[in-house]
C-alpha positions as CSV (number, residue, x, y, z in Angstrom):
1,X,-10.3,-16.1,-3.1
2,X,-8.2,-13.1,-2.5
3,X,-5.2,-13.3,-0.2
4,X,-3.9,-10.1,1.5
5,X,-0.5,-9.7,3.2
6,X,0.4,-6.4,5.5
7,X,4.4,-6.4,4.2
8,X,4.6,-3.1,6.3
9,X,2.3,-1.9,9.1
10,X,4.6,1.0,10.2
11,X,4.3,4.8,9.7
12,X,7.1,7.4,8.7
13,X,8.9,7.1,12.1
14,X,11.3,4.0,12.0
15,X,10.3,1.1,13.9
16,X,12.6,-2.2,14.6
17,X,9.1,-4.3,14.1
18,X,7.3,-2.8,11.5
19,X,8.2,-2.2,7.8
20,X,7.1,0.8,5.7
21,X,3.5,1.1,4.1
22,X,3.4,-1.7,1.7
23,X,0.6,-4.1,1.0
24,X,0.8,-7.6,-1.0
25,X,-2.5,-8.9,-2.6
26,X,-2.5,-12.1,-4.5
27,X,-5.5,-13.0,-6.9
28,X,-6.1,-15.1,-9.9
29,X,-2.6,-16.1,-9.8
30,X,-1.2,-12.8,-9.9
31,X,0.7,-10.9,-7.3
32,X,0.2,-7.0,-6.8
33,X,2.3,-4.8,-4.3
34,X,0.7,-1.8,-3.4
35,X,2.9,0.8,-2.1
36,X,6.8,0.1,-1.4
37,X,7.7,1.5,1.9
38,X,11.1,0.6,3.8
39,X,12.2,-2.9,3.9
40,X,9.6,-4.0,1.4
41,X,11.7,-6.7,-0.2
42,X,12.5,-8.2,3.1
43,X,9.1,-8.6,3.6
44,X,8.1,-9.8,0.4
45,X,10.2,-12.4,0.8
46,X,9.1,-13.3,4.0
47,X,5.7,-13.6,2.4
48,X,7.2,-15.8,-0.3
49,X,7.5,-13.6,-3.1
50,X,10.6,-12.5,-5.3
51,X,10.4,-9.3,-7.1
52,X,10.3,-10.9,-10.4
53,X,6.8,-12.7,-9.1
54,X,5.3,-9.4,-8.9
55,X,2.4,-8.6,-12.0
56,X,2.4,-4.8,-11.1
57,X,3.0,-2.1,-8.8
58,X,0.5,0.4,-7.7
59,X,1.1,3.2,-5.7
60,X,-1.7,5.0,-3.7
61,X,0.6,8.4,-3.3
62,X,3.8,9.8,-3.3
63,X,4.6,10.5,0.2
64,X,8.1,9.3,1.0
65,X,7.4,6.6,3.2
66,X,5.1,5.0,0.9
67,X,7.9,5.0,-2.3
68,X,11.1,4.6,-0.1
69,X,12.3,1.2,-1.6
70,X,10.5,1.6,-4.9
71,X,14.0,1.9,-6.5
72,X,14.6,-1.6,-4.5
73,X,11.9,-3.1,-6.4
74,X,13.0,-1.7,-9.6
75,X,16.8,-2.5,-9.4
76,X,16.6,-6.3,-7.7
77,X,13.8,-7.3,-9.8
78,X,16.4,-6.2,-12.8
79,X,18.8,-7.8,-11.8
80,X,17.6,-11.0,-10.9
81,X,15.9,-11.5,-14.1
82,X,17.3,-14.0,-16.5
83,X,15.5,-12.2,-19.5
84,X,14.4,-8.6,-20.0
85,X,11.3,-7.8,-18.1
86,X,8.7,-4.5,-17.7
87,X,8.0,-3.5,-14.3
88,X,4.6,-2.3,-14.7
89,X,3.9,0.6,-12.3
90,X,0.3,2.5,-11.7
91,X,0.3,5.7,-9.6
92,X,-1.1,9.3,-9.3
93,X,0.4,12.0,-11.3
94,X,4.0,12.8,-11.0
95,X,4.7,9.0,-10.6
96,X,6.9,9.2,-13.7
97,X,8.8,12.3,-12.2
98,X,9.5,10.0,-9.3
99,X,10.9,7.2,-11.6
100,X,12.5,9.5,-13.6
101,X,14.3,10.6,-10.4
102,X,15.0,7.0,-9.1
103,X,16.6,5.8,-12.5
104,X,18.5,8.8,-12.6
105,X,19.8,7.8,-9.1
106,X,20.8,4.4,-10.1
107,X,22.9,5.4,-13.5
108,X,25.9,4.4,-12.0
109,X,25.0,1.4,-10.7
110,X,23.3,0.7,-14.1
111,X,26.4,1.2,-15.6
112,X,28.6,-0.7,-13.4
113,X,26.1,-4.0,-13.6
114,X,26.1,-3.8,-17.5
115,X,30.1,-3.5,-17.8
116,X,30.5,-6.3,-15.1
117,X,27.8,-8.7,-16.5
118,X,27.7,-10.1,-19.9
119,X,24.7,-12.0,-19.8
120,X,23.1,-8.5,-18.8
121,X,22.5,-6.6,-21.7
122,X,19.3,-4.3,-21.0
123,X,18.6,-1.5,-18.5
124,X,15.5,-1.1,-16.1
125,X,12.3,-1.0,-17.6
126,X,9.7,0.5,-16.3
127,X,6.2,1.1,-18.1
128,X,4.2,4.0,-15.8
129,X,0.7,4.6,-16.0
130,X,-0.9,7.6,-14.3
131,X,-4.3,8.1,-13.4
132,X,-6.8,9.6,-11.1
133,X,-9.8,7.2,-11.3
134,X,-11.1,4.3,-13.5
135,X,-10.4,0.7,-14.4
136,X,-6.6,0.2,-14.1
137,X,-6.6,-3.2,-15.1
138,X,-8.3,-6.5,-16.0
139,X,-6.4,-9.8,-16.4
140,X,-6.8,-13.4,-15.4
141,X,-10.4,-12.9,-13.7
142,X,-8.7,-10.1,-11.8
143,X,-10.4,-6.6,-11.7
144,X,-8.7,-3.4,-10.3
145,X,-10.4,0.0,-9.8
146,X,-9.1,3.3,-8.8
147,X,-10.7,6.3,-7.3
148,X,-9.3,9.3,-6.0
149,X,-9.3,9.9,-2.2
150,X,-8.6,12.7,0.2
151,X,-5.4,12.9,1.7
152,X,-5.0,17.1,1.0
153,X,-2.4,18.9,0.6
154,X,-1.2,15.6,-0.9
155,X,-3.0,15.2,-4.4
156,X,-3.8,13.6,-6.2
157,X,-4.0,10.5,-4.1
158,X,-5.8,7.1,-5.3
159,X,-7.5,4.1,-3.4
160,X,-7.8,0.8,-5.2
161,X,-10.6,-1.8,-5.3
162,X,-9.5,-5.6,-6.1
163,X,-12.3,-7.7,-7.4
164,X,-12.0,-11.7,-8.0
165,X,-14.1,-14.2,-8.1
166,X,-17.0,-12.4,-6.3
167,X,-14.6,-11.1,-4.0
168,X,-13.4,-7.7,-3.0
169,X,-10.3,-6.0,-1.1
170,X,-10.0,-2.6,-0.8
171,X,-6.6,-0.6,-0.2
172,X,-7.5,2.7,1.3
173,X,-4.3,4.5,1.4
174,X,-3.6,7.6,3.8
175,X,-7.2,9.2,3.3
176,X,-10.0,11.0,5.4
177,X,-13.5,9.7,4.7
178,X,-14.4,10.7,1.1
179,X,-17.3,9.9,-1.6
180,X,-14.4,8.1,-3.5
181,X,-13.4,5.8,-0.7
182,X,-17.4,4.9,0.0
183,X,-17.5,4.0,-3.7
184,X,-14.2,1.6,-3.2
185,X,-15.7,0.3,0.0
186,X,-19.1,-0.9,-1.3
187,X,-19.8,-4.4,0.2
188,X,-16.1,-5.2,0.5
189,X,-14.7,-8.5,2.0
190,X,-11.4,-6.8,3.4
191,X,-11.2,-3.0,3.8
192,X,-7.2,-2.0,4.9
193,X,-6.9,1.5,6.0
194,X,-4.3,3.6,7.4
195,X,-5.5,4.7,10.7
196,X,-4.5,7.4,13.5
197,X,-5.5,7.9,17.2
198,X,-6.3,11.1,17.3
199,X,-6.4,11.0,21.2
200,X,-3.0,10.4,21.5
201,X,-1.6,12.3,18.4
202,X,-3.0,15.4,20.0
203,X,-1.1,15.1,23.1
204,X,2.3,14.9,21.3
205,X,3.5,18.5,22.2
206,X,4.8,19.1,18.4
207,X,2.7,20.9,15.5
208,X,4.4,18.6,13.0
209,X,2.5,15.7,14.5
210,X,-0.7,17.2,15.4
211,X,-0.9,18.3,12.1
212,X,-1.3,14.7,10.9
213,X,-4.6,14.6,12.3
214,X,-6.3,16.7,9.5
215,X,-5.6,14.2,6.6
216,X,-5.7,10.4,8.0
217,X,-8.7,8.6,9.1
218,X,-8.9,8.2,12.9
219,X,-9.9,4.8,13.6
220,X,-13.3,5.8,14.5
221,X,-13.7,7.4,10.9
222,X,-12.4,4.1,9.4
223,X,-14.9,2.2,11.4
224,X,-17.8,4.0,10.4
225,X,-16.5,4.0,6.4
226,X,-16.3,0.2,7.1
227,X,-19.9,-0.2,8.7
228,X,-21.5,2.7,6.3
229,X,-20.3,0.6,3.5
230,X,-21.5,-3.1,4.8
231,X,-17.7,-3.9,4.8
232,X,-17.0,-7.7,6.2
233,X,-13.5,-7.2,7.6
234,X,-11.7,-3.8,8.8
235,X,-8.0,-4.2,8.6
236,X,-6.1,-1.5,10.7
237,X,-2.9,-0.5,8.9
238,X,0.1,2.4,9.1
239,X,-1.0,3.3,12.6
240,X,-0.2,6.7,14.0
241,X,1.4,6.9,16.4
242,X,3.5,3.5,16.4
243,X,0.9,1.4,18.8
244,X,2.7,0.5,22.3
245,X,3.2,-2.9,22.9
246,X,0.2,-4.6,24.1
247,X,-2.2,-2.2,23.0
248,X,-3.8,-3.7,20.2
249,X,-7.2,-4.4,22.1
250,X,-7.2,-0.5,22.9
251,X,-7.5,0.1,18.8
252,X,-9.6,-2.9,18.2
253,X,-12.1,-1.3,21.0
254,X,-12.4,2.2,19.5
255,X,-13.4,0.6,16.1
256,X,-15.6,-1.9,17.8
257,X,-17.8,1.2,19.1
258,X,-18.4,1.9,15.6
259,X,-18.0,-1.4,13.6
260,X,-19.5,-4.9,14.6
261,X,-17.8,-6.6,12.0
262,X,-14.3,-8.2,12.2
263,X,-11.3,-6.3,13.1
264,X,-7.9,-6.8,12.3
265,X,-5.0,-5.1,14.2
266,X,-2.2,-5.1,11.4
267,X,1.3,-6.5,12.3
268,X,3.7,-7.1,9.5
269,X,3.0,-10.2,7.6
270,X,-0.7,-10.7,8.7
271,X,-2.2,-12.6,6.3
272,X,-6.3,-12.1,6.0
273,X,-8.0,-14.1,3.3
274,X,-11.7,-13.6,1.6
275,X,-14.0,-16.7,2.3
């Protein structure tokens, strides 16, 4: 079984009810965090997971709303650990640059804590692996595969396929339909996808909002990707624009025009499991 918890289903616009982009996948006794948007640690605790329990952090891309609280994951894991531990981090090219910047920003804090706590004698240790595509890791019966996706001009961007015990979960991230996404989604049990309502965004009289249409999957496109690749469950997350209260049925209805499998409208801490 693979367990998926939507930690943050929000978009870059702050929302009191939705955290920033983050998804927890638990399989084979391991816990994997995909992206680390705002409020990720609060949502992790809501899912019963402490930072030290994370097996790895994997980033889909380096847009700010997907990495805002990566510093919190790194710092809190370091401070809460009774012994030295490594935060394993996979992401696209330039991830090391981001981590170097985070650690530079944290340098005063690191110095203060080392000076104050005699039992803390090590600094945060982040092992970064930059990748485009291929097998990310294999451990405890879990296999994670990465493929390049299409969120241009943001590039490279990555989607992930998590395999365990005959089950498959896909974290699509921010992308339009593309060959890499199709490869990841083939016969998946659960497909988690950022989605956009182009009918609503096109009515917002601001170019910056309308620009988002051309590099996110619309609800219809996500549903078509799910149908084309024989996915069992389509999970809508990181909805753009922020859904109005009571509008879940509208989003689901649009997807249902193209996909006859189960459609899940994401809310923070929604749990989906493979069967």
